[in-house]
N, C-alpha and C positions, 0 to 999 in steps of 0.2 A: 476169662479172657474175652475181650470184645472182638467183633468182626474185624475192626480196623487193625487191632494188634496181631491177629492171626493171619490176616491177608498179606501176601508178599507185596513188597513195595516195587512198583514199576517206574522206570524212567519215563519222563514226559517227552513228548514229541518236540523237536526243536522248532517246528513250524507252527503247530496249532496248540501245543501244550497239553494235549490229551494223553492219557496213559498209552504206553507202547507195549509190545510183547517182551521187551528187554527188562532185566532186573535193574533196580536203581543203581547198582554197583557197576553196570556196564560202562566201559570206557569208549568214548567215541560218539559220533553223531547217531541219534536215535530218531526214527520216524515211525509214526503210527501206520497201521495198514492203509488208511485212507490216503495219507500223504505219500506213501510209497507208490501209489498208483498215479500220482501227478507227474507230468513230464518234467525233466530237469530244468527246462526254461521257465515253466510255470512256478516250480519250486524256488528257483533263483529270484524271480520277481516277488513272490510272496515273502521270502526271507528279507529281501531288500526293503519292502514296505514295513515289515515288522521292526527291522533294525532302525529305520528312520523314526518310527514311533518311539522306540526305546530311547533313542538319542534325544529326541525332542522333549521327552518327559524327564530326562535326567539332568537337564541343564537349566 
């Protein structure tokens, strides 16, 4: 068994897409420890920038 197969899968952060402490099966918004330390206003702005990028790339 490889390391990848034996390692538990973690959900990715909704802001930076880094692994979080939550299992991949976790329902709801997941944030990594770094993004959890960001203020709600900064988090909102960052999410808005990323959403704008996703929208621009999808159309």
